[in-house]
Predicted model as a PDB file, atoms N, CA, C, CB and O in Angstrom, pLDDT in the B-factor column:
MODEL        1                                                                  
ATOM      1  N   UNK A   1      82.037  73.969 122.558  1.00 77.00           N  
ATOM      2  CA  UNK A   1      80.689  73.460 122.430  1.00 77.00           C  
ATOM      3  C   UNK A   1      80.164  73.167 123.840  1.00 77.00           C  
ATOM      4  CB  UNK A   1      80.647  72.182 121.521  1.00 77.00           C  
ATOM      5  O   UNK A   1      80.784  72.409 124.586  1.00 77.00           O  
ATOM      6  N   UNK A   2      79.042  73.755 124.202  1.00 76.00           N  
ATOM      7  CA  UNK A   2      78.518  73.544 125.557  1.00 76.00           C  
ATOM      8  C   UNK A   2      77.917  72.157 125.725  1.00 76.00           C  
ATOM      9  CB  UNK A   2      77.472  74.597 125.886  1.00 76.00           C  
ATOM     10  O   UNK A   2      77.487  71.525 124.760  1.00 76.00           O  
ATOM     11  N   UNK A   3      77.895  71.697 126.971  1.00 81.00           N  
ATOM     12  CA  UNK A   3      77.273  70.407 127.266  1.00 81.00           C  
ATOM     13  C   UNK A   3      75.763  70.511 127.081  1.00 81.00           C  
ATOM     14  CB  UNK A   3      77.615  69.943 128.706  1.00 81.00           C  
ATOM     15  O   UNK A   3      75.186  71.579 127.288  1.00 81.00           O  
ATOM     16  N   UNK A   4      75.119  69.410 126.693  1.00 80.00           N  
ATOM     17  CA  UNK A   4      73.657  69.442 126.555  1.00 80.00           C  
ATOM     18  C   UNK A   4      72.983  69.589 127.923  1.00 80.00           C  
ATOM     19  CB  UNK A   4      73.154  68.162 125.851  1.00 80.00           C  
ATOM     20  O   UNK A   4      73.497  69.118 128.937  1.00 80.00           O  
ATOM     21  N   UNK A   5      71.849  70.239 127.928  1.00 86.00           N  
ATOM     22  CA  UNK A   5      71.102  70.424 129.167  1.00 86.00           C  
ATOM     23  C   UNK A   5      70.451  69.109 129.580  1.00 86.00           C  
ATOM     24  CB  UNK A   5      70.035  71.531 129.004  1.00 86.00           C  
ATOM     25  O   UNK A   5      70.427  68.142 128.818  1.00 86.00           O  
ATOM     26  N   UNK A   6      69.933  69.092 130.784  1.00 85.00           N  
ATOM     27  CA  UNK A   6      69.259  67.890 131.289  1.00 85.00           C  
ATOM     28  C   UNK A   6      68.059  67.560 130.408  1.00 85.00           C  
ATOM     29  CB  UNK A   6      68.811  68.084 132.765  1.00 85.00           C  
ATOM     30  O   UNK A   6      67.817  66.397 130.087  1.00 85.00           O  
ATOM     31  N   UNK A   7      67.310  68.589 130.018  1.00 88.00           N  
ATOM     32  CA  UNK A   7      66.132  68.356 129.179  1.00 88.00           C  
ATOM     33  C   UNK A   7      66.537  67.773 127.827  1.00 88.00           C  
ATOM     34  CB  UNK A   7      65.345  69.665 128.977  1.00 88.00           C  
ATOM     35  O   UNK A   7      65.863  66.886 127.303  1.00 88.00           O  
ATOM     36  N   UNK A   8      67.635  68.271 127.265  1.00 87.00           N  
ATOM     37  CA  UNK A   8      68.088  67.766 125.968  1.00 87.00           C  
ATOM     38  C   UNK A   8      68.538  66.318 126.082  1.00 87.00           C  
ATOM     39  CB  UNK A   8      69.229  68.633 125.419  1.00 87.00           C  
ATOM     40  O   UNK A   8      68.262  65.514 125.191  1.00 87.00           O  
ATOM     41  N   UNK A   9      69.229  65.972 127.170  1.00 88.00           N  
ATOM     42  CA  UNK A   9      69.666  64.592 127.352  1.00 88.00           C  
ATOM     43  C   UNK A   9      68.473  63.670 127.544  1.00 88.00           C  
ATOM     44  CB  UNK A   9      70.616  64.482 128.546  1.00 88.00           C  
ATOM     45  O   UNK A   9      68.452  62.563 127.006  1.00 88.00           O  
ATOM     46  N   UNK A  10      67.480  64.115 128.306  1.00 89.00           N  
ATOM     47  CA  UNK A  10      66.284  63.293 128.512  1.00 89.00           C  
ATOM     48  C   UNK A  10      65.500  63.129 127.221  1.00 89.00           C  
ATOM     49  CB  UNK A  10      65.391  63.908 129.589  1.00 89.00           C  
ATOM     50  O   UNK A  10      64.943  62.062 126.959  1.00 89.00           O  
ATOM     51  N   UNK A  11      65.454  64.191 126.408  1.00 90.00           N  
ATOM     52  CA  UNK A  11      64.770  64.104 125.116  1.00 90.00           C  
ATOM     53  C   UNK A  11      65.504  63.133 124.195  1.00 90.00           C  
ATOM     54  CB  UNK A  11      64.671  65.500 124.457  1.00 90.00           C  
ATOM     55  O   UNK A  11      64.874  62.380 123.452  1.00 90.00           O  
ATOM     56  N   UNK A  12      66.818  63.151 124.245  1.00 90.00           N  
ATOM     57  CA  UNK A  12      67.603  62.219 123.445  1.00 90.00           C  
ATOM     58  C   UNK A  12      67.313  60.782 123.864  1.00 90.00           C  
ATOM     59  CB  UNK A  12      69.103  62.523 123.580  1.00 90.00           C  
ATOM     60  O   UNK A  12      67.138  59.907 123.016  1.00 90.00           O  
ATOM     61  N   UNK A  13      67.262  60.543 125.149  1.00 91.00           N  
ATOM     62  CA  UNK A  13      66.982  59.198 125.649  1.00 91.00           C  
ATOM     63  C   UNK A  13      65.553  58.772 125.310  1.00 91.00           C  
ATOM     64  CB  UNK A  13      67.205  59.137 127.168  1.00 91.00           C  
ATOM     65  O   UNK A  13      65.322  57.618 124.951  1.00 91.00           O  
ATOM     66  N   UNK A  14      64.601  59.686 125.419  1.00 92.00           N  
ATOM     67  CA  UNK A  14      63.213  59.356 125.092  1.00 92.00           C  
ATOM     68  C   UNK A  14      63.089  58.980 123.612  1.00 92.00           C  
ATOM     69  CB  UNK A  14      62.279  60.544 125.427  1.00 92.00           C  
ATOM     70  O   UNK A  14      62.375  58.039 123.265  1.00 92.00           O  
ATOM     71  N   UNK A  15      63.775  59.708 122.756  1.00 93.00           N  
ATOM     72  CA  UNK A  15      63.771  59.375 121.331  1.00 93.00           C  
ATOM     73  C   UNK A  15      64.402  58.022 121.066  1.00 93.00           C  
ATOM     74  CB  UNK A  15      64.500  60.442 120.538  1.00 93.00           C  
ATOM     75  O   UNK A  15      63.934  57.256 120.224  1.00 93.00           O  
ATOM     76  N   UNK A  16      65.476  57.737 121.799  1.00 93.00           N  
ATOM     77  CA  UNK A  16      66.139  56.443 121.648  1.00 93.00           C  
ATOM     78  C   UNK A  16      65.239  55.307 122.118  1.00 93.00           C  
ATOM     79  CB  UNK A  16      67.458  56.424 122.427  1.00 93.00           C  
ATOM     80  O   UNK A  16      65.243  54.228 121.526  1.00 93.00           O  
ATOM     81  N   UNK A  17      64.468  55.539 123.175  1.00 94.00           N  
ATOM     82  CA  UNK A  17      63.522  54.514 123.651  1.00 94.00           C  
ATOM     83  C   UNK A  17      62.489  54.180 122.586  1.00 94.00           C  
ATOM     84  CB  UNK A  17      62.813  54.986 124.930  1.00 94.00           C  
ATOM     85  O   UNK A  17      62.187  53.012 122.338  1.00 94.00           O  
ATOM     86  N   UNK A  18      61.949  55.227 121.956  1.00 96.00           N  
ATOM     87  CA  UNK A  18      60.955  55.005 120.902  1.00 96.00           C  
ATOM     88  C   UNK A  18      61.567  54.242 119.729  1.00 96.00           C  
ATOM     89  CB  UNK A  18      60.376  56.346 120.417  1.00 96.00           C  
ATOM     90  O   UNK A  18      60.965  53.307 119.202  1.00 96.00           O  
ATOM     91  N   UNK A  19      62.765  54.652 119.329  1.00 96.00           N  
ATOM     92  CA  UNK A  19      63.428  53.997 118.206  1.00 96.00           C  
ATOM     93  C   UNK A  19      63.772  52.547 118.547  1.00 96.00           C  
ATOM     94  CB  UNK A  19      64.697  54.766 117.812  1.00 96.00           C  
ATOM     95  O   UNK A  19      63.649  51.668 117.694  1.00 96.00           O  
ATOM     96  N   UNK A  20      64.199  52.290 119.775  1.00 95.00           N  
ATOM     97  CA  UNK A  20      64.530  50.929 120.195  1.00 95.00           C  
ATOM     98  C   UNK A  20      63.300  50.033 120.132  1.00 95.00           C  
ATOM     99  CB  UNK A  20      65.115  50.928 121.615  1.00 95.00           C  
ATOM    100  O   UNK A  20      63.392  48.880 119.713  1.00 95.00           O  
ATOM    101  N   UNK A  21      62.164  50.551 120.543  1.00 96.00           N  
ATOM    102  CA  UNK A  21      60.946  49.747 120.485  1.00 96.00           C  
ATOM    103  C   UNK A  21      60.553  49.459 119.036  1.00 96.00           C  
ATOM    104  CB  UNK A  21      59.798  50.461 121.215  1.00 96.00           C  
ATOM    105  O   UNK A  21      60.098  48.359 118.721  1.00 96.00           O  
ATOM    106  N   UNK A  22      60.730  50.449 118.153  1.00 97.00           N  
ATOM    107  CA  UNK A  22      60.450  50.220 116.735  1.00 97.00           C  
ATOM    108  C   UNK A  22      61.364  49.127 116.176  1.00 97.00           C  
ATOM    109  CB  UNK A  22      60.625  51.527 115.933  1.00 97.00           C  
ATOM    110  O   UNK A  22      60.921  48.277 115.403  1.00 97.00           O  
ATOM    111  N   UNK A  23      62.622  49.152 116.565  1.00 95.00           N  
ATOM    112  CA  UNK A  23      63.570  48.147 116.086  1.00 95.00           C  
ATOM    113  C   UNK A  23      63.191  46.767 116.600  1.00 95.00           C  
ATOM    114  CB  UNK A  23      64.999  48.500 116.520  1.00 95.00           C  
ATOM    115  O   UNK A  23      63.245  45.788 115.855  1.00 95.00           O  
ATOM    116  N   UNK A  24      62.803  46.681 117.880  1.00 95.00           N  
ATOM    117  CA  UNK A  24      62.379  45.387 118.433  1.00 95.00           C  
ATOM    118  C   UNK A  24      61.182  44.832 117.675  1.00 95.00           C  
ATOM    119  CB  UNK A  24      62.035  45.524 119.923  1.00 95.00           C  
ATOM    120  O   UNK A  24      61.124  43.637 117.383  1.00 95.00           O  
ATOM    121  N   UNK A  25      60.228  45.703 117.356  1.00 96.00           N  
ATOM    122  CA  UNK A  25      59.037  45.275 116.620  1.00 96.00           C  
ATOM    123  C   UNK A  25      59.430  44.770 115.234  1.00 96.00           C  
ATOM    124  CB  UNK A  25      58.019  46.435 116.503  1.00 96.00           C  
ATOM    125  O   UNK A  25      58.912  43.752 114.775  1.00 96.00           O  
ATOM    126  N   UNK A  26      60.346  45.477 114.562  1.00 96.00           N  
ATOM    127  CA  UNK A  26      60.779  45.055 113.231  1.00 96.00           C  
ATOM    128  C   UNK A  26      61.500  43.717 113.273  1.00 96.00           C  
ATOM    129  CB  UNK A  26      61.684  46.108 112.614  1.00 96.00           C  
ATOM    130  O   UNK A  26      61.304  42.878 112.393  1.00 96.00           O  
ATOM    131  N   UNK A  27      62.334  43.509 114.291  1.00 94.00           N  
ATOM    132  CA  UNK A  27      63.033  42.228 114.419  1.00 94.00           C  
ATOM    133  C   UNK A  27      62.021  41.104 114.617  1.00 94.00           C  
ATOM    134  CB  UNK A  27      64.042  42.264 115.598  1.00 94.00           C  
ATOM    135  O   UNK A  27      62.145  40.039 114.013  1.00 94.00           O  
ATOM    136  N   UNK A  28      61.024  41.340 115.458  1.00 92.00           N  
ATOM    137  CA  UNK A  28      60.003  40.307 115.691  1.00 92.00           C  
ATOM    138  C   UNK A  28      59.187  40.029 114.434  1.00 92.00           C  
ATOM    139  CB  UNK A  28      59.070  40.729 116.828  1.00 92.00           C  
ATOM    140  O   UNK A  28      58.844  38.880 114.159  1.00 92.00           O  
ATOM    141  N   UNK A  29      58.871  41.088 113.662  1.00 94.00           N  
ATOM    142  CA  UNK A  29      58.126  40.905 112.418  1.00 94.00           C  
ATOM    143  C   UNK A  29      58.931  40.078 111.421  1.00 94.00           C  
ATOM    144  CB  UNK A  29      57.761  42.264 111.805  1.00 94.00           C  
ATOM    145  O   UNK A  29      58.388  39.194 110.759  1.00 94.00           O  
ATOM    146  N   UNK A  30      60.221  40.365 111.316  1.00 91.00           N  
ATOM    147  CA  UNK A  30      61.064  39.594 110.413  1.00 91.00           C  
ATOM    148  C   UNK A  30      61.160  38.146 110.860  1.00 91.00           C  
ATOM    149  CB  UNK A  30      62.455  40.209 110.327  1.00 91.00           C  
ATOM    150  O   UNK A  30      61.189  37.237 110.030  1.00 91.00           O  
ATOM    151  N   UNK A  31      61.207  37.929 112.157  1.00 89.00           N  
ATOM    152  CA  UNK A  31      61.243  36.584 112.709  1.00 89.00           C  
ATOM    153  C   UNK A  31      59.986  35.817 112.306  1.00 89.00           C  
ATOM    154  CB  UNK A  31      61.379  36.631 114.241  1.00 89.00           C  
ATOM    155  O   UNK A  31      60.066  34.684 111.829  1.00 89.00           O  
ATOM    156  N   UNK A  32      58.843  36.433 112.497  1.00 89.00           N  
ATOM    157  CA  UNK A  32      57.582  35.779 112.143  1.00 89.00           C  
ATOM    158  C   UNK A  32      57.484  35.526 110.640  1.00 89.00           C  
ATOM    159  CB  UNK A  32      56.398  36.627 112.607  1.00 89.00           C  
ATOM    160  O   UNK A  32      57.028  34.463 110.218  1.00 89.00           O  
ATOM    161  N   UNK A  33      57.906  36.493 109.835  1.00 89.00           N  
ATOM    162  CA  UNK A  33      57.842  36.333 108.382  1.00 89.00           C  
ATOM    163  C   UNK A  33      58.740  35.196 107.918  1.00 89.00           C  
ATOM    164  CB  UNK A  33      58.240  37.635 107.681  1.00 89.00           C  
ATOM    165  O   UNK A  33      58.356  34.420 107.043  1.00 89.00           O  
ATOM    166  N   UNK A  34      59.924  35.092 108.491  1.00 85.00           N  
ATOM    167  CA  UNK A  34      60.827  34.014 108.075  1.00 85.00           C  
ATOM    168  C   UNK A  34      60.287  32.654 108.497  1.00 85.00           C  
ATOM    169  CB  UNK A  34      62.227  34.228 108.665  1.00 85.00           C  
ATOM    170  O   UNK A  34      60.480  31.665 107.790  1.00 85.00           O  
ATOM    171  N   UNK A  35      59.620  32.594 109.630  1.00 83.00           N  
ATOM    172  CA  UNK A  35      59.025  31.327 110.064  1.00 83.00           C  
ATOM    173  C   UNK A  35      57.891  30.911 109.139  1.00 83.00           C  
ATOM    174  CB  UNK A  35      58.512  31.439 111.505  1.00 83.00           C  
ATOM    175  O   UNK A  35      57.740  29.729 108.831  1.00 83.00           O  
ATOM    176  N   UNK A  36      57.092  31.878 108.695  1.00 84.00           N  
ATOM    177  CA  UNK A  36      55.989  31.555 107.798  1.00 84.00           C  
ATOM    178  C   UNK A  36      56.504  31.101 106.434  1.00 84.00           C  
ATOM    179  CB  UNK A  36      55.063  32.763 107.638  1.00 84.00           C  
ATOM    180  O   UNK A  36      55.968  30.166 105.839  1.00 84.00           O  
ATOM    181  N   UNK A  37      57.548  31.770 105.944  1.00 86.00           N  
ATOM    182  CA  UNK A  37      58.104  31.399 104.640  1.00 86.00           C  
ATOM    183  C   UNK A  37      58.777  30.036 104.682  1.00 86.00           C  
ATOM    184  CB  UNK A  37      59.102  32.451 104.174  1.00 86.00           C  
ATOM    185  O   UNK A  37      58.737  29.290 103.703  1.00 86.00           O  
ATOM    186  N   UNK A  38      59.396  29.708 105.815  1.00 79.00           N  
ATOM    187  CA  UNK A  38      60.160  28.477 105.907  1.00 79.00           C  
ATOM    188  C   UNK A  38      59.334  27.242 106.157  1.00 79.00           C  
ATOM    189  CB  UNK A  38      61.155  28.600 106.967  1.00 79.00           C  
ATOM    190  O   UNK A  38      59.694  26.160 105.695  1.00 79.00           O  
ATOM    191  N   UNK A  39      58.239  27.370 106.873  1.00 78.00           N  
ATOM    192  CA  UNK A  39      57.390  26.238 107.216  1.00 78.00           C  
ATOM    193  C   UNK A  39      58.203  25.106 107.844  1.00 78.00           C  
ATOM    194  CB  UNK A  39      56.656  25.733 105.976  1.00 78.00           C  
ATOM    195  O   UNK A  39      58.262  23.993 107.321  1.00 78.00           O  
ATOM    196  N   UNK A  40      58.820  25.419 108.966  1.00 77.00           N  
ATOM    197  CA  UNK A  40      59.693  24.470 109.648  1.00 77.00           C  
ATOM    198  C   UNK A  40      58.891  23.575 110.588  1.00 77.00           C  
ATOM    199  CB  UNK A  40      60.786  25.212 110.426  1.00 77.00           C  
ATOM    200  O   UNK A  40      57.766  23.894 110.972  1.00 77.00           O  
ATOM    201  N   UNK A  41      59.497  22.451 110.945  1.00 77.00           N  
ATOM    202  CA  UNK A  41      58.884  21.546 111.916  1.00 77.00           C  
ATOM    203  C   UNK A  41      58.827  22.244 113.276  1.00 77.00           C  
ATOM    204  CB  UNK A  41      59.679  20.201 112.011  1.00 77.00           C  
ATOM    205  O   UNK A  41      59.544  23.214 113.524  1.00 77.00           O  
ATOM    206  N   UNK A  42      57.965  21.733 114.142  1.00 77.00           N  
ATOM    207  CA  UNK A  42      57.688  22.427 115.403  1.00 77.00           C  
ATOM    208  C   UNK A  42      58.921  22.615 116.282  1.00 77.00           C  
ATOM    209  CB  UNK A  42      56.646  21.671 116.172  1.00 77.00           C  
ATOM    210  O   UNK A  42      59.115  23.714 116.803  1.00 77.00           O  
ATOM    211  N   UNK A  43      59.741  21.625 116.469  1.00 80.00           N  
ATOM    212  CA  UNK A  43      60.917  21.728 117.342  1.00 80.00           C  
ATOM    213  C   UNK A  43      62.202  21.484 116.554  1.00 80.00           C  
ATOM    214  CB  UNK A  43      60.814  20.724 118.509  1.00 80.00           C  
ATOM    215  O   UNK A  43      63.042  20.682 116.964  1.00 80.00           O  
ATOM    216  N   UNK A  44      62.354  22.170 115.429  1.00 82.00           N  
ATOM    217  CA  UNK A  44      63.526  21.943 114.589  1.00 82.00           C  
ATOM    218  C   UNK A  44      64.696  22.822 115.020  1.00 82.00           C  
ATOM    219  CB  UNK A  44      63.185  22.207 113.123  1.00 82.00           C  
ATOM    220  O   UNK A  44      64.534  23.781 115.775  1.00 82.00           O  
ATOM    221  N   UNK A  45      65.851  22.477 114.531  1.00 86.00           N  
ATOM    222  CA  UNK A  45      67.067  23.233 114.827  1.00 86.00           C  
ATOM    223  C   UNK A  45      66.971  24.637 114.228  1.00 86.00           C  
ATOM    224  CB  UNK A  45      68.316  22.496 114.282  1.00 86.00           C  
ATOM    225  O   UNK A  45      67.459  25.602 114.815  1.00 86.00           O  
ATOM    226  N   UNK A  46      66.342  24.745 113.062  1.00 80.00           N  
ATOM    227  CA  UNK A  46      66.208  26.053 112.415  1.00 80.00           C  
ATOM    228  C   UNK A  46      65.415  27.021 113.284  1.00 80.00           C  
ATOM    229  CB  UNK A  46      65.532  25.905 111.048  1.00 80.00           C  
ATOM    230  O   UNK A  46      65.765  28.195 113.405  1.00 80.00           O  
ATOM    231  N   UNK A  47      64.342  26.514 113.888  1.00 84.00           N  
ATOM    232  CA  UNK A  47      63.547  27.375 114.773  1.00 84.00           C  
ATOM    233  C   UNK A  47      64.378  27.869 115.946  1.00 84.00           C  
ATOM    234  CB  UNK A  47      62.313  26.626 115.287  1.00 84.00           C  
ATOM    235  O   UNK A  47      64.286  29.034 116.333  1.00 84.00           O  
ATOM    236  N   UNK A  48      65.181  26.994 116.505  1.00 87.00           N  
ATOM    237  CA  UNK A  48      66.042  27.387 117.623  1.00 87.00           C  
ATOM    238  C   UNK A  48      67.057  28.432 117.177  1.00 87.00           C  
ATOM    239  CB  UNK A  48      66.766  26.159 118.208  1.00 87.00           C  
ATOM    240  O   UNK A  48      67.339  29.380 117.910  1.00 87.00           O  
ATOM    241  N   UNK A  49      67.604  28.261 115.982  1.00 87.00           N  
ATOM    242  CA  UNK A  49      68.584  29.222 115.465  1.00 87.00           C  
ATOM    243  C   UNK A  49      67.936  30.582 115.217  1.00 87.00           C  
ATOM    244  CB  UNK A  49      69.220  28.697 114.165  1.00 87.00           C  
ATOM    245  O   UNK A  49      68.515  31.617 115.548  1.00 87.00           O  
ATOM    246  N   UNK A  50      66.727  30.581 114.632  1.00 85.00           N  
ATOM    247  CA  UNK A  50      66.014  31.841 114.427  1.00 85.00           C  
ATOM    248  C   UNK A  50      65.750  32.531 115.755  1.00 85.00           C  
ATOM    249  CB  UNK A  50      64.695  31.601 113.684  1.00 85.00           C  
ATOM    250  O   UNK A  50      65.902  33.748 115.862  1.00 85.00           O  
ATOM    251  N   UNK A  51      65.360  31.776 116.755  1.00 89.00           N  
ATOM    252  CA  UNK A  51      65.077  32.361 118.070  1.00 89.00           C  
ATOM    253  C   UNK A  51      66.357  32.913 118.698  1.00 89.00           C  
ATOM    254  CB  UNK A  51      64.432  31.311 119.005  1.00 89.00           C  
ATOM    255  O   UNK A  51      66.335  33.978 119.315  1.00 89.00           O  
ATOM    256  N   UNK A  52      67.470  32.196 118.544  1.00 92.00           N  
ATOM    257  CA  UNK A  52      68.742  32.688 119.085  1.00 92.00           C  
ATOM    258  C   UNK A  52      69.145  34.003 118.425  1.00 92.00           C  
ATOM    259  CB  UNK A  52      69.850  31.641 118.892  1.00 92.00           C  
ATOM    260  O   UNK A  52      69.603  34.929 119.093  1.00 92.00           O  
ATOM    261  N   UNK A  53      68.971  34.074 117.102  1.00 91.00           N  
ATOM    262  CA  UNK A  53      69.298  35.313 116.391  1.00 91.00           C  
ATOM    263  C   UNK A  53      68.405  36.462 116.845  1.00 91.00           C  
ATOM    264  CB  UNK A  53      69.164  35.112 114.879  1.00 91.00           C  
ATOM    265  O   UNK A  53      68.877  37.575 117.074  1.00 91.00           O  
ATOM    266  N   UNK A  54      67.122  36.182 116.970  1.00 93.00           N  
ATOM    267  CA  UNK A  54      66.188  37.207 117.422  1.00 93.00           C  
ATOM    268  C   UNK A  54      66.568  37.704 118.806  1.00 93.00           C  
ATOM    269  CB  UNK A  54      64.755  36.668 117.429  1.00 93.00           C  
ATOM    270  O   UNK A  54      66.603  38.909 119.052  1.00 93.00           O  
ATOM    271  N   UNK A  55      66.852  36.774 119.710  1.00 94.00           N  
ATOM    272  CA  UNK A  55      67.246  37.154 121.069  1.00 94.00           C  
ATOM    273  C   UNK A  55      68.544  37.952 121.063  1.00 94.00           C  
ATOM    274  CB  UNK A  55      67.401  35.908 121.949  1.00 94.00           C  
ATOM    275  O   UNK A  55      68.693  38.912 121.819  1.00 94.00           O  
ATOM    276  N   UNK A  56      69.484  37.553 120.207  1.00 95.00           N  
ATOM    277  CA  UNK A  56      70.771  38.253 120.153  1.00 95.00           C  
ATOM    278  C   UNK A  56      70.593  39.693 119.700  1.00 95.00           C  
ATOM    279  CB  UNK A  56      71.737  37.526 119.216  1.00 95.00           C  
ATOM    280  O   UNK A  56      71.166  40.604 120.297  1.00 95.00           O  
ATOM    281  N   UNK A  57      69.799  39.911 118.642  1.00 94.00           N  
ATOM    282  CA  UNK A  57      69.631  41.262 118.124  1.00 94.00           C  
ATOM    283  C   UNK A  57      68.826  42.141 119.075  1.00 94.00           C  
ATOM    284  CB  UNK A  57      68.957  41.218 116.768  1.00 94.00           C  
ATOM    285  O   UNK A  57      69.125  43.327 119.217  1.00 94.00           O  
ATOM    286  N   UNK A  58      67.827  41.589 119.718  1.00 95.00           N  
ATOM    287  CA  UNK A  58      67.073  42.362 120.696  1.00 95.00           C  
ATOM    288  C   UNK A  58      67.963  42.670 121.900  1.00 95.00           C  
ATOM    289  CB  UNK A  58      65.797  41.597 121.137  1.00 95.00           C  
ATOM    290  O   UNK A  58      67.866  43.751 122.480  1.00 95.00           O  
ATOM    291  N   UNK A  59      68.819  41.736 122.275  1.00 95.00           N  
ATOM    292  CA  UNK A  59      69.775  41.965 123.350  1.00 95.00           C  
ATOM    293  C   UNK A  59      70.753  43.083 123.024  1.00 95.00           C  
ATOM    294  CB  UNK A  59      70.533  40.696 123.645  1.00 95.00           C  
ATOM    295  O   UNK A  59      71.098  43.887 123.890  1.00 95.00           O  
ATOM    296  N   UNK A  60      71.202  43.132 121.763  1.00 96.00           N  
ATOM    297  CA  UNK A  60      72.103  44.207 121.339  1.00 96.00           C  
ATOM    298  C   UNK A  60      71.416  45.565 121.440  1.00 96.00           C  
ATOM    299  CB  UNK A  60      72.586  43.966 119.901  1.00 96.00           C  
ATOM    300  O   UNK A  60      72.024  46.541 121.879  1.00 96.00           O  
ATOM    301  N   UNK A  61      70.156  45.624 121.034  1.00 95.00           N  
ATOM    302  CA  UNK A  61      69.398  46.876 121.141  1.00 95.00           C  
ATOM    303  C   UNK A  61      69.299  47.290 122.604  1.00 95.00           C  
ATOM    304  CB  UNK A  61      67.981  46.722 120.521  1.00 95.00           C  
ATOM    305  O   UNK A  61      69.497  48.458 122.936  1.00 95.00           O  
ATOM    306  N   UNK A  62      68.994  46.336 123.475  1.00 95.00           N  
ATOM    307  CA  UNK A  62      68.884  46.636 124.904  1.00 95.00           C  
ATOM    308  C   UNK A  62      70.219  47.101 125.483  1.00 95.00           C  
ATOM    309  CB  UNK A  62      68.385  45.406 125.667  1.00 95.00           C  
ATOM    310  O   UNK A  62      70.256  48.001 126.322  1.00 95.00           O  
ATOM    311  N   UNK A  63      71.307  46.490 125.036  1.00 96.00           N  
ATOM    312  CA  UNK A  63      72.635  46.862 125.535  1.00 96.00           C  
ATOM    313  C   UNK A  63      72.989  48.285 125.108  1.00 96.00           C  
ATOM    314  CB  UNK A  63      73.703  45.872 125.025  1.00 96.00           C  
ATOM    315  O   UNK A  63      73.515  49.059 125.908  1.00 96.00           O  
ATOM    316  N   UNK A  64      72.707  48.627 123.871  1.00 94.00           N  
ATOM    317  CA  UNK A  64      72.977  49.982 123.380  1.00 94.00           C  
ATOM    318  C   UNK A  64      72.129  50.989 124.142  1.00 94.00           C  
ATOM    319  CB  UNK A  64      72.698  50.083 121.861  1.00 94.00           C  
ATOM    320  O   UNK A  64      72.609  52.061 124.511  1.00 94.00           O  
ATOM    321  N   UNK A  65      70.876  50.644 124.375  1.00 94.00           N  
ATOM    322  CA  UNK A  65      69.980  51.534 125.112  1.00 94.00           C  
ATOM    323  C   UNK A  65      70.463  51.724 126.549  1.00 94.00           C  
ATOM    324  CB  UNK A  65      68.548  50.979 125.103  1.00 94.00           C  
ATOM    325  O   UNK A  65      70.392  52.831 127.084  1.00 94.00           O  
ATOM    326  N   UNK A  66      70.946  50.668 127.170  1.00 93.00           N  
ATOM    327  CA  UNK A  66      71.464  50.774 128.536  1.00 93.00           C  
ATOM    328  C   UNK A  66      72.701  51.656 128.592  1.00 93.00           C  
ATOM    329  CB  UNK A  66      71.788  49.388 129.092  1.00 93.00           C  
ATOM    330  O   UNK A  66      72.862  52.438 129.529  1.00 93.00           O  
ATOM    331  N   UNK A  67      73.573  51.540 127.601  1.00 93.00           N  
ATOM    332  CA  UNK A  67      74.767  52.386 127.590  1.00 93.00           C  
ATOM    333  C   UNK A  67      74.399  53.847 127.353  1.00 93.00           C  
ATOM    334  CB  UNK A  67      75.751  51.911 126.514  1.00 93.00           C  
ATOM    335  O   UNK A  67      75.030  54.741 127.916  1.00 93.00           O  
ATOM    336  N   UNK A  68      73.380  54.099 126.525  1.00 91.00           N  
ATOM    337  CA  UNK A  68      72.917  55.470 126.318  1.00 91.00           C  
ATOM    338  C   UNK A  68      72.286  56.020 127.591  1.00 91.00           C  
ATOM    339  CB  UNK A  68      71.912  55.532 125.157  1.00 91.00           C  
ATOM    340  O   UNK A  68      72.466  57.190 127.928  1.00 91.00           O  
ATOM    341  N   UNK A  69      71.552  55.176 128.287  1.00 89.00           N  
ATOM    342  CA  UNK A  69      70.943  55.603 129.547  1.00 89.00           C  
ATOM    343  C   UNK A  69      72.016  56.001 130.551  1.00 89.00           C  
ATOM    344  CB  UNK A  69      70.059  54.486 130.129  1.00 89.00           C  
ATOM    345  O   UNK A  69      71.878  56.999 131.259  1.00 89.00           O  
ATOM    346  N   UNK A  70      73.082  55.217 130.605  1.00 89.00           N  
ATOM    347  CA  UNK A  70      74.181  55.523 131.520  1.00 89.00           C  
ATOM    348  C   UNK A  70      74.882  56.810 131.102  1.00 89.00           C  
ATOM    349  CB  UNK A  70      75.187  54.360 131.567  1.00 89.00           C  
ATOM    350  O   UNK A  70      75.238  57.630 131.949  1.00 89.00           O  
ATOM    351  N   UNK A  71      75.082  56.989 129.791  1.00 86.00           N  
ATOM    352  CA  UNK A  71      75.786  58.172 129.286  1.00 86.00           C  
ATOM    353  C   UNK A  71      74.977  59.450 129.498  1.00 86.00           C  
ATOM    354  CB  UNK A  71      76.100  58.001 127.802  1.00 86.00           C  
ATOM    355  O   UNK A  71      75.545  60.505 129.780  1.00 86.00           O  
ATOM    356  N   UNK A  72      73.660  59.360 129.364  1.00 84.00           N  
ATOM    357  CA  UNK A  72      72.827  60.555 129.503  1.00 84.00           C  
ATOM    358  C   UNK A  72      72.413  60.809 130.941  1.00 84.00           C  
ATOM    359  CB  UNK A  72      71.596  60.431 128.639  1.00 84.00           C  
ATOM    360  O   UNK A  72      71.979  61.910 131.279  1.00 84.00           O  
ATOM    361  N   UNK A  73      72.542  59.804 131.785  1.00 82.00           N  
ATOM    362  CA  UNK A  73      72.136  59.972 133.172  1.00 82.00           C  
ATOM    363  C   UNK A  73      70.629  59.949 133.350  1.00 82.00           C  
ATOM    364  CB  UNK A  73      72.683  61.257 133.711  1.00 82.00           C  
ATOM    365  O   UNK A  73      70.101  60.505 134.312  1.00 82.00           O  
ATOM    366  N   UNK A  74      69.941  59.306 132.421  1.00 72.00           N  
ATOM    367  CA  UNK A  74      68.475  59.210 132.514  1.00 72.00           C  
ATOM    368  C   UNK A  74      68.084  58.222 133.598  1.00 72.00           C  
ATOM    369  CB  UNK A  74      67.860  58.784 131.159  1.00 72.00           C  
ATOM    370  O   UNK A  74      68.870  57.361 133.992  1.00 72.00           O  
ATOM    371  N   UNK A  75      66.853  58.364 134.071  1.00 70.00           N  
ATOM    372  CA  UNK A  75      66.351  57.466 135.121  1.00 70.00           C  
ATOM    373  C   UNK A  75      65.677  56.265 134.537  1.00 70.00           C  
ATOM    374  CB  UNK A  75      65.390  58.189 136.035  1.00 70.00           C  
ATOM    375  O   UNK A  75      65.197  55.406 135.276  1.00 70.00           O  
TER     376      UNK A  75                                                      
ENDMDL                                                                          
END                                                                             
């Protein structure tokens, strides 16, 4: 099986960038929806936990994207 060309690797990375942004948007939408459903106090522990989870999942997406960038050699 031949190695992918530079154009194919860049196309793969570009597709991953688009998908990563879609995932980030979905995570943020779920965060907002859960806050609206919960009606929590302004500085409650639950709000902090929701924010930590949101940050963790967005961080995971960024980490996967960074590893793909390194693997494909994209700029």
